[in-house]
N, C-alpha and C positions, 0 to 999 in steps of 0.2 A: 472352462470357457475363459478366455483372457478378457479382463475388464479394462475400461478406459484408464482406471486408476493405475493398473499395473504397467501401462504404456508410458506413463509420465516419469521422466528421469528426475530423481530428487537431487538436490545439491546441498552442501553444508551452508548453514547460516553463520557467517563469520567464522571464528575459531571456536565454535561451540559443538556440542554433540547433537544438535538439532539438524535433521535432514528435512528440507522443505521443497515443495513443488515450486517451480519458477514463478508461478502466480499464486497469490493468496487472495482470499475474499476480503475486500475492504468493506467495513460495516457502518460507515458514517451515516448512510441512508436509512439505517434502522433506528434513528434517533426519536422516532414518533413525532417529529415536528416540534420537539421541545427544546427550550434553551436558546441562547443567542447563536450558537453554532448549529444546533439541530434544526432550527427554523429554515435553514437553507433547503431542506427537503420536506416534501409533504409526507403525511403519515402513510405508511405501507401496511396493508392488512397482515394479520398473523398468517393467513393461508398463503399469501404471496411470499412472505419472508421464509416460511417453511419450504416452499417450492424452490426459491432462489438458493437457499443453503443446501438443500438436497441435491439439486442439479450441479452446484459448484463442487461439492464434496464427492459425489459419485462420478463426476467428470475428471477427477484427478487432483483437485486442490486438497492439501492436507493441513492447511492452516488458515486462520482468520485473524483479522486485525481490527480492533475496536479501541475505545477510549472512554475515560471518565466523562470528558466534556461533551461527548456525543449524547446529548439529551440528559445530561446529569446522571448517567448510568442506564438510561433507557435502552441504548443500543446493546449494552452488555446483557441486560435482562432479557431483551427480545431474543438475543442469540442463545442464551441459556435455555429459554423456553422451547425453542425449536430443536435444540440438541437433545433436550429431555424427550421430546416427541420422537425423534429419530431413534433414540435408545429404546423406547417402548416398542417401536416397530422392528427392533432387532437389526438395524442398519449397521454394517461393519464400518461405516465411515462416520459414526456418531461421536467420535472423540478426536476432533482435530487439535493440532497444537494451537494455543491461544496466545495472542499478543494483545496487550492493552497498554494504556498510557496514563500517567499521573499528570494532572493539570497544575502547573506551577504559578500561574499569575496571582500576585498578591499573597503568596504563601511562602513559608519557610520549609526547609528540609524536614523539619519535625512532622510536617503533614504527610510526607511520604510513608512514614512509619505508622502514623495514627489513622490513616485512611485505608491501609492495605486490606484490612479485614472487610471493609465495606466493598472493595473491589471484588474480593473473593466471593462475598455473599451475592453480589449482583450477578456474578458468573455461575451461580448455583453451586458454589463450593468447589468448582473446578480449579485445577492447577493453572497458574500463570507461567507459561513457558518463557515469555519475553515481556519484561516490564520496561517501559520507556518513559523518559522525561519528555513531555510533549513539545516543549520549546524552551529556549535558554533564559527566558526572562522571569526572574523570581526574586524573592527577598533574601535568598541564600546564595552562597558561592557554589561553583561546580564541585569543589572539594567536599563541601558539606553534603551536597546531594548524592555524590558518589559514595560517600561514607554510609549514608542511610540506605542506599540501594544495596551496597555490599552486605550490610546488616540483614537485609531481607533475604538475600541469598543464603547467608550463614544460618538464618533462622528457618530455612526451608519454606519461606512464604512465596518465593519466586525462584525460577531456575537461572535466568540470564538477564543481563542488563543491556538496554539500548537507549538511544537518544533520538530526538527528532528536531529537525530545523537547526541543527548546530553548524556553525562555521567550521572550516578546517581546523583552525586554532583551538576552538572549543572542543571539538571532537578528539583531537590529539591529547588535549589536557585531560579529558574525561577518561580516555584509555590509559594514560599514564598513571592517574590516581587509582584506578581500579587495579592496575598491576601491583600496587603496593599491598593490596588485599588478596593477592593471588588470583585475580580475575582478569578478564579482558572485556573490552567493549565489543559487543557482538554486531551492532548495527547503528546506522544513522538513517532515519526516515526523512526524506526530502522530496520536494517537487522535482520531477525529472521526466522529460518526454522529448520527442523530436522537435517540439516548438519551444521548449524551455530547457536550455542546456548550460545554465550558469555554473553548475558544479563541475563541468568539464574545464572551466576557466579559472575558478576561484580556489583551486587546490583541494577541494573535498574529494573528488574522484581519485586523484593521485594519492592522497593520504590514505584513503580507504583501501586502495590496492596494496600500498606499502605495508599497512598494518594488518591486513586480512580482515577488514571490517566490511560487512555487507551493506550495500545501499538498498534501502527499501523505497522504491519509487511510488509516490502518491501522485494523484492526478495524471496517470500515465497516458490518457487520451486527451489531455488539455480540455477537460470539461466537454468532451464530445466533438471537438473541432477535427481531430484526427480521424474520425469516422468518415469524414467527407460529406456528412448530411447537410451541413450548413452551406457548403459550396454548391452542392447539387440543387438545394432548394432554400435560397436565402429567406424565404417567407417564414421559415421555421424560427428564425431569430426573434420574431415578434412574441413568440410564446415563452421566451426565456426571460427570467427576472432581470431587472436592471443591474443588480449587484453581481449576478453571474456573468452578464455581458461585459461588465467592467473588468472583472477578474480574469476572464478567459481570453479576451482579445477578439470579440465578435464584432468589431467595427469594420467598415469597408476597406480601410487601408491594410489592416492586419490580414483580412481574408484574401486580399489580392496578393499580399506578400507570400502567403502560405500556399497559394494555388498550385505552383509547380510541384511542391512536395506532395500535395494531395493527388496530383496527376500521376506521380511515380508510385504512390501507394496503391492507387486504383489499378494501374497496369499490372503490378505484381499480384494484386488480389484476383484479377482475371486469370492470371497464370496458375495460381494455386487453388482457384475455386473457392475463395473465401472473401472476407470483407476487408476494406482498407484499414479498419480499426484493428483487425487481427494481425495484419501485416505490421502496423505500428507497434503493437505489443510484442510481436515476435522479434522485431529489431531490438526493442528495449531489453529483453531478457537474454539476448545472445550476443549483441555487439561487443560487450565487455566481458565475455566469457561467463563465469559464474558469479561475478561481483554484484550484478544488479538483479534483484527480484522486484516484483511489482504487485500492487494491491488494487486492481480495478474494482470499482463498485458495481452493483447491479440492482437497479430498481425494478426491473422486469425479468421474468424468467428467460426471455430471449437474450437479454444481455449476459446472463450467466452461461447460457449455451455458447454464445460467441466467445466468451472469456476462456472457457475450458477448451474450446476448439483450437485456440491459439497454441496450445501445448502439444498438438498432434503432428506438427511439422516444424521444419527448421529452414530458414532462409540460407541460401548459399553465401559464401564470404563476399563474392563480388556484388551481390544484391544488398548485403548489409552496408558495404562501402558506398554503393550508389545512393542509398537513403541517407547515409551520413553526409555525403557531399550536398545532396539536395536540401538537407536540413540546414547546414551552415550557410548555403547560398541564400536561403530565405531569411535567415536571421541577420545576415549582413546587409540586406537591402535597406 
């Protein structure tokens, strides 16, 4: 019997030997509500985390993305716990590729080396397939950090190196330095979606394509706006925290500007028998060929089901271009 997993076409992550599904599971929401970053989400029960991870992996995702700063390791630990359970169940999808991140704020490159064993321990002793610098602000230079990351590869602690939130210039520099160690930069994880397209204009996308670096898109649904639910029922905005409203663009002016795009997403969703959010994700992972992969989160099982459903179809080229034009039209208003 053909499984959903077998239907998903994998693609290379950068110039590495890793083959990944177009969507991976973002695990920020597993932070247990801990820490200044983790407090963004409420605590999700162990049972719900298990179901979310199971549905995501059985539906074709073969990788997960977490970070040290997500609850100070709580997300990594929660992930390891449910993967242990899946292993005990004998699930063939219990060993996904794992990406995590080092938090650089007020730290030096020495911390990359000194904390790696803690990251591995939080992940239950699992391999770290992709280790990323979470953002470019630290007490060390990019050169020092890439040297430390290269050392971890050489020591067998991690397999590949990525960065997050790097500018085009910083990304190119990190790639150049890694090449001196016989390595390449695999990925740059940045915010990217139909309502946030700065990387198409600031050189990041162009440089990524030129150098063969994958873009890992976080916040691929603009905190839920691209699902269309806030346009369909503006009263739902009241339930969203003030910080999230400010970050996402849930004000009247922004919602009015994005309404034509949501209308286009909804029309295509009706055609394909899916949701507007699935159409938005499908555009993200296909418009630029294999360059962009995305890490939607899921705080409910139905979110996980929608995410994996995105990988069961592909928009036509003219439909991708239609959304591209609608996106730019809304951003220029």
